[in-house]
C-alpha positions in Angstrom: -30.0 0.6 -15.5 -33.0 1.8 -17.5 -33.4 5.3 -16.0 -33.4 7.9 -18.8 -30.8 10.7 -18.8 -32.2 14.2 -18.5 -32.0 16.2 -21.7 -29.8 18.9 -20.1 -26.4 18.4 -18.4 -25.0 20.8 -15.8 -22.8 22.4 -18.4 -25.7 23.0 -20.8 -27.3 25.1 -18.0 -24.2 27.3 -17.4 -24.7 31.1 -17.8 -23.3 32.8 -20.9 -20.2 34.1 -19.1 -18.8 30.6 -19.1 -18.8 29.8 -15.4 -21.2 27.4 -13.8 -24.0 28.9 -11.7 -23.9 26.0 -9.2 -21.4 26.5 -6.3 -20.5 22.8 -5.6 -20.0 22.0 -1.9 -16.5 21.3 -0.6 -14.7 21.6 -3.9 -12.6 24.5 -5.1 -14.0 26.6 -8.0 -11.5 25.1 -10.4 -13.3 21.7 -10.0 -16.8 23.0 -10.6 -18.8 22.3 -13.8 -17.2 18.9 -14.6 -19.7 16.5 -16.2 -17.6 13.7 -14.6 -19.0 14.7 -11.2 -22.5 15.6 -12.4 -24.8 12.7 -11.5 -28.0 12.5 -13.5 -29.8 9.4 -12.3 -29.4 6.5 -9.8 -30.9 3.1 -9.3 -30.0 0.4 -6.8 -26.3 0.6 -6.3 -25.5 2.4 -9.6 -25.2 6.1 -10.4 -25.1 7.5 -13.9 -23.2 10.7 -14.8 -23.5 13.4 -17.4 -20.3 12.2 -19.1 -22.0 8.8 -19.8 -20.2 6.9 -17.0 -22.1 4.5 -14.7 -20.4 3.8 -11.3 -21.0 1.5 -8.4 -22.0 3.6 -5.4 -19.7 2.5 -2.5 -20.9 5.6 -0.6 -24.7 4.9 -0.5 -25.2 8.5 -1.7 -23.8 10.4 1.2 -24.1 7.4 3.6 -27.9 7.9 3.5 -29.4 5.7 0.8 -29.0 2.6 3.0 -31.6 0.7 0.9 -30.1 1.7 -2.4 -31.4 4.3 -4.8 -34.9 4.5 -6.2 -36.9 2.5 -3.6 -40.4 2.6 -5.1 -42.4 2.2 -1.9 -40.7 5.3 -0.4 -41.2 7.3 -3.6 -44.8 6.4 -3.8 -45.4 7.4 -0.1 -43.7 10.8 -0.8 -45.8 11.2 -4.0 -49.1 10.6 -2.1 -48.2 12.9 0.7 -47.4 15.7 -1.7 -50.8 15.2 -3.3 -52.6 15.1 0.0 -50.8 17.8 1.8 -48.0 19.5 0.0 -47.0 21.5 3.1 -48.1 21.4 6.7 -46.0 22.5 9.6 -44.9 21.5 13.1 -44.1 25.1 13.8 -46.9 25.8 16.4 -49.1 23.3 14.5 -49.3 19.5 14.2 -50.4 17.1 11.5 -51.1 13.3 11.3 -48.0 12.5 9.3 -45.7 14.0 12.0 -47.7 12.3 14.8 -47.4 8.9 13.1 -43.7 9.3 12.2 -42.9 10.4 15.8 -44.7 7.3 17.2 -42.9 5.0 14.8 -39.5 6.5 15.8 -40.2 6.1 19.5 -41.2 2.5 19.0 -38.1 1.9 16.8 -35.7 3.3 19.4 -37.5 1.8 22.4 -40.6 3.2 24.0 -39.5 1.9 27.4 -36.8 4.7 27.5 -37.6 7.3 24.8 -40.7 9.4 24.8 -40.7 12.3 22.3 -39.4 13.3 18.9 -38.1 16.7 17.7 -37.9 17.0 13.9 -35.1 18.9 12.2 -33.7 19.1 8.6 -30.1 17.9 8.8 -27.6 16.3 11.1 -25.9 19.6 11.8 -29.2 21.4 12.7 -30.2 18.4 14.8 -26.9 18.7 16.8 -27.6 22.4 17.3 -31.0 21.2 18.7 -29.3 18.7 21.0 -27.1 21.4 22.5 -30.1 23.7 23.1 -32.2 20.9 24.6 -29.5 19.9 27.0 -28.9 23.4 28.2 -32.6 24.1 28.6 -33.1 20.8 30.5 -30.5 21.7 33.1 -31.9 25.2 33.4 -35.3 23.7 34.2 -33.6 21.8 37.0 -31.9 24.9 38.5 -28.5 24.3 36.9 -28.3 27.3 34.6 -24.5 27.2 34.7 -24.4 23.9 32.8 -23.6 25.2 29.4 -20.5 23.3 28.2 -20.9 20.6 25.5 -18.2 18.0 25.1 -17.3 16.3 21.8 -14.6 14.0 20.7 -11.5 14.9 18.7 -11.8 13.6 15.1 -15.6 13.7 15.3 -18.0 15.2 12.7 -21.3 16.7 13.7 -22.1 18.9 10.7 -21.2 22.4 9.4 -24.0 24.6 11.0 -22.5 26.9 13.6 -23.4 24.7 16.6 -22.6 21.4 14.9 -19.4 23.0 13.4 -18.3 24.1 16.9 -18.9 20.6 18.2 -17.1 18.9 15.2 -13.7 17.7 16.4 -11.8 18.2 13.2 -10.0 21.4 12.2 -12.1 22.4 9.2 -11.6 26.1 9.4 -13.8 27.0 12.4 -11.6 29.9 13.2 -11.8 31.3 9.7 -15.6 31.4 9.9 -15.7 32.8 13.5 -17.3 29.8 15.0 -17.7 30.3 18.7 -16.2 27.3 20.6 -15.9 28.9 24.0 -18.6 26.6 25.5 -17.3 23.5 23.7 -14.6 21.1 24.8 -13.0 18.2 23.0 -11.4 15.1 24.4 -9.5 12.2 22.9 -11.8 9.3 21.9 -11.2 6.0 23.6 -9.0 7.7 26.2 -10.8 7.4 29.6 -8.1 9.4 31.4 -8.7 12.5 29.2 -12.4 12.8 29.8 -12.0 12.0 33.5 -9.5 14.9 33.8 -12.0 17.2 32.2 -14.8 16.1 34.5 -12.7 16.7 37.6 -12.1 20.2 36.4 -15.4 21.2 35.0 -17.9 18.4 35.6 -20.5 20.7 37.3 -20.6 23.0 34.2 -21.0 20.3 31.6 -24.5 20.0 30.0 -23.9 17.1 27.6 -21.4 14.8 26.1 -22.1 14.1 22.4 -20.5 11.0 20.8 -20.7 9.2 17.5 -20.7 5.4 18.2 -18.3 5.2 15.3 -16.4 8.4 14.6 -17.4 9.7 11.2 -14.0 10.9 10.1 -11.9 7.8 10.6 -14.6 5.1 11.1 -13.2 4.5 14.6 -15.7 2.6 16.9 -15.9 3.6 20.6 -14.5 0.8 22.8 -16.6 -0.9 25.5 -14.2 0.4 28.1 -14.7 4.0 27.0 -18.5 3.6 26.9 -18.4 2.2 30.5 -16.4 5.3 31.5 -19.0 7.6 29.9 -21.8 5.8 31.7 -20.1 6.0 35.1 -19.2 9.7 34.7 -22.7 10.5 33.6 -23.9 9.0 36.9 -21.3 10.8 38.9 -21.6 14.3 37.3 -25.1 14.5 35.9 -24.5 15.4 32.3 -26.7 14.2 29.4 -25.2 11.7 27.0 -26.2 12.1 23.3 -25.6 9.5 20.6 -25.1 11.2 17.3 -26.3 8.4 15.0 -26.6 10.5 11.9 -24.3 8.1 10.1 -24.6 4.9 12.2 -28.4 4.7 12.4 -30.7 2.6 10.3 -28.6 -0.5 10.1 -25.3 0.9 9.0 -23.2 -0.8 11.7 -25.2 -4.1 12.2 -28.1 -3.1 14.4 -30.9 -0.6 13.7 -29.0 1.9 15.9 -25.5 1.3 17.2 -26.4 2.6 20.7 -28.9 -0.2 21.0 -26.0 -2.5 21.7 -24.7 -0.3 24.5 -25.2 -1.5 28.1 -26.9 1.8 28.9 -29.1 4.1 26.8 -28.2 7.6 25.7 -30.4 10.5 26.8 -30.8 11.8 23.3 -30.4 10.0 20.0 -29.8 11.9 16.7 -30.8 10.3 13.4 -30.7 11.7 9.9 -29.0 10.2 6.9 -30.8 6.8 6.6 -34.0 8.2 8.1 -35.6 8.8 4.8 -33.2 6.7 2.7 -31.8 10.0 1.5 -35.0 11.2 -0.1 -35.7 14.3 2.0 -33.8 16.8 4.1 -34.7 15.3 7.4 -33.4 14.6 10.9 -34.9 13.8 14.2 -33.8 14.0 17.9 -35.4 11.2 20.0 -35.6 12.3 23.6 -35.7 10.2 26.7 -38.6 10.2 29.1 -36.5 11.9 31.8 -35.9 15.0 29.6 -39.5 15.0 28.2 -40.9 14.9 31.7 -38.8 17.9 32.8 -40.3 20.0 30.0 -43.8 18.7 30.6 -43.8 19.3 34.3 -42.6 22.9 33.8 -44.8 23.3 30.7 -41.6 24.8 29.2 -41.4 25.9 25.5 -38.2 24.8 23.7 -37.2 27.7 21.4 -36.5 25.8 18.2 -38.3 25.5 14.9 -37.5 24.9 11.2 -39.8 25.7 8.3 -39.1 22.4 6.5 -38.8 20.2 9.6 -41.4 17.4 9.9 -43.4 18.2 6.8 -45.9 15.7 5.4 -43.6 14.5 2.7 -40.7 14.1 5.1 -42.7 12.2 7.6 -44.2 10.0 4.9 -40.7 9.1 3.8 -39.7 8.3 7.4 -42.7 5.9 7.9 -42.1 4.3 4.5 -38.4 3.8 5.2 -39.1 2.1 8.5 -41.6 -0.2 6.7 -39.1 -1.0 4.0 -36.3 -1.7 6.5 -38.6 -4.3 8.0 -40.0 -5.7 4.8 -36.5 -6.2 3.3 -35.0 -7.5 6.6 -32.4 -4.9 5.8 -30.4 -5.0 9.0 -29.8 -8.8 8.6 -29.0 -8.3 4.9 -26.5 -5.6 5.9 -24.8 -7.9 8.4 -24.3 -10.5 5.6 -23.0 -7.8 3.2 -20.6 -6.6 6.0 -19.1 -10.1 6.2 -18.4 -10.1 2.5 -16.9 -6.6 2.7 -14.8 -7.4 5.8 -13.3 -10.5 4.1 -12.2 -8.3 1.1 -10.7 -5.7 3.5 -8.8 -8.4 5.4 -7.4 -9.9 2.2 -6.3 -6.5 0.8 -4.5 -5.5 4.0 -2.9 -9.0 4.4 -1.8 -9.4 0.8 -1.4 -6.0 -0.9 1.5 -3.6 0.0 -0.6 -0.5 -0.8 -3.2 -1.2 1.9 -2.1 -0.6 5.4 -5.1 -1.2 7.7 -8.8 -1.0 8.0 -11.2 0.0 10.7 -14.9 0.5 11.4 -17.9 -1.7 11.9 -20.6 -3.2 9.7 -20.9 -1.3 6.4 -19.2 1.7 7.8 -15.5 1.0 7.1 -12.3 2.9 6.5 -9.3 1.7 4.5 -5.9 3.3 5.0 -3.6 3.5 2.0 0.2 3.9 1.6 2.2 5.3 -1.2 4.6 3.3 -3.4 7.3 4.3 -0.9 5.3 2.8 2.0 4.4 6.2 3.5 0.8 7.0 4.6 -1.2 8.5 1.7 -0.9 12.3 2.2 -4.2 13.9 3.2 -3.7 16.4 0.4 -3.8 13.5 -2.2 -6.9 11.7 -0.9 -9.3 13.5 -3.3 -7.0 12.6 -6.2 -7.0 9.0 -5.1 -10.8 9.0 -5.0 -10.7 10.3 -8.6 -8.6 7.4 -9.6 -11.0 4.9 -8.0 -13.9 6.7 -9.8 -12.1 6.2 -13.1 -11.9 2.5 -12.2 -15.6 2.3 -11.7 -16.6 3.1 -8.2 -17.6 6.0 -5.8 -16.0 6.0 -2.4 -15.6 8.7 0.3 -12.6 10.6 1.6 -11.0 9.2 4.8 -8.0 9.7 7.0 -5.0 8.8 4.9 -7.3 6.8 2.7 -10.9 6.1 1.9 -14.2 5.2 3.5 -16.5 2.5 2.1 -20.2 2.5 2.9 -22.2 0.4 0.4 -26.0 0.0 0.9 -27.4 -2.7 3.2 -29.0 -4.3 0.2 -25.7 -4.7 -1.8 -25.2 -8.2 -3.2 -21.9 -10.2 -2.9 -21.3 -9.6 -6.6 -21.7 -5.8 -6.2 -19.3 -5.8 -3.3 -16.8 -7.9 -5.3 -17.0 -5.4 -8.1 -16.7 -2.5 -5.8 -13.6 -3.8 -4.1 -12.0 -4.7 -7.5 -12.5 -1.1 -8.5 -10.9 0.1 -5.3 -7.9 -2.2 -5.8 -7.5 -1.1 -9.5 -7.9 2.6 -8.6 -5.3 2.5 -5.9 -2.8 0.5 -8.0 -3.2 2.9 -10.9 -2.8 6.0 -8.7 0.4 4.4 -7.2 1.8 3.7 -10.7 0.5 0.3 -11.7 -0.1 -3.2 -10.2 2.1 -4.3 -7.3 
């Protein structure tokens, strides 16, 4: 890499009292201020840190830099938009950048089914928006009692209050007073569980929100389960939302994972790969049926975010779509996924510290066992990630193991090096080669 390091590190900027000013997300205060986790530059599949280390990014940022870091076409589009219109709003106003980005997204998702785009700023906020849209839609049709939103156990839909309520993991919702009275959770890939819920409360359910591949464990929904969802939607009248924050933009082998379903979702959420990680952006793409209900009633949806759909955000969306096509990124991602899958197969078949793997495309989980053959305790996962980082690679926390999400543009050599670092890091954490 040739990117120059900034002259200041995170520690140089610390206040005089000796404690860092930055409150790092999802880490205890004792871990804050470490130059080993202070990233200062990134290019392609490499990230450089303030301590001088340079690591392979097996996380694609936070699963969002699907084309790798530092794409110049996207950067130049953002630069030009900032010069032309540093801020314009879609809050009671419109602008050409937002109009063009919305048209591009409808085309990308399928204009035969989808019609309108609502802009947001994050996956969590977009899931809040999905819940509001679904409830308002049913109210317009005279079904005001349809307020319940159904999610899957083990799912992840963000940490805003609505998305946090919908998230199917126990991440402290009760501590923060998150209201889950109008949310239900069912077991993924268990048709009987959701059928039981529908028999009891089907007339009160506004929407079922699912990730095509569950974010926490990288567990794909089975075809049998999807067929059950489609049948129940027809029988009970709820909306089906595909949360493709993580799976969208080529991550699982198609532009959107739900494009391979036999039926379409009513709402589609996209965020992470939407701008290749360059902007705080999300979008909810809405079906013609929902859009027509609001149009016919001339109903105003009460939602708006100051930074949603700004010119720079929309320029990044348009440029990302252009780059996905120019680079033939979805096809490249499928080829990279074959290389990654072969590595995972070998590790599980030949190495005693690797138990199993799951997922699809470049969205994979790898379960690890201890030297005693027990599942890696969840409390030790972050320490395991630290050991892999010391071996040269960034990976993400998973269920009793790690998640691996390299960019679609990763070369075979980069994936080889990534998986060698994973193997070395797991062996060293377990006490040496086995």
